[in-house]
C-alpha positions, 0 to 999 in steps of 0.5 A: 672342632677347633684345633688345638696348637703345640708351639716350639721354643721360637714362638712363645709369643704367639702361643700367648696371642693364640690362648687370648684368641681361645685356642688350646695351646701349649708351649714347650721352651726347652723340647727337642724336635723328637718330643714335639712330634711324639706329642703331637702325635699322641696328641692330636695337636697341630704343631706349630714352628719356623723350623722348616726341617722340623715342620717338614719331618713332622708332615712325613710322619703324618704329623700337622704342623705349619710352618709360621711366616711373619717376623712379628706377633700381627704378622704371624697369627695372621699368616696363621688365621689365613693358613688354618681359617682361624677366628681371632676372638678375644671374647673366649680366651684362655689364660695367657700364662698357663693355658688354663680354662678361664671362668667368670667370678664376682669381683666380691671373689678376687677383691683382696688379689686385684688392685683397688683402683681396677676393683673400683673400675671394674665389674668383671673379673675372671680366674684360671682354673689352673694358675689362679690368675686374676683377668679383667677388660683394664686399659690393655683391652683396647690394644688386644683387640686392635692387634687381633683385628690387624691380624684378621685384616692381614688374613683375610679371614673376616668376623671375630666378636668383640665384646 
């Protein structure tokens, strides 16, 4: 079973990258430590934090918690992938904004919500089932893939698919 994550307020960018990699990741910007531990315990999510004290307290309560190292997105993703054996595969992405599931749709369904140039240049689109965000593999796609490949290289965990 793929791990699900609960990310504290210090790791918003990591939450986004985990969602892009297909992991169900809740982000709590303003939550206090007790609320985070309670939610992680009730939902069975792995708590991710940069707060050493929070990670230790959570582990003492039997909550799976990971103290995230690394000073940038690539290093944090690489460390986490190494610690948990994660594949970083953007082909199964969730909504990076709200964590909702993405569904592939026909371009006709999003023609009024996508810039004309993107509509003409791309044939494949996805829509978030929660916030309604529309996504496609635009010019940013190569950078996403590059970032995830670099994190995998750092982690030593082989083999995400790149579609």
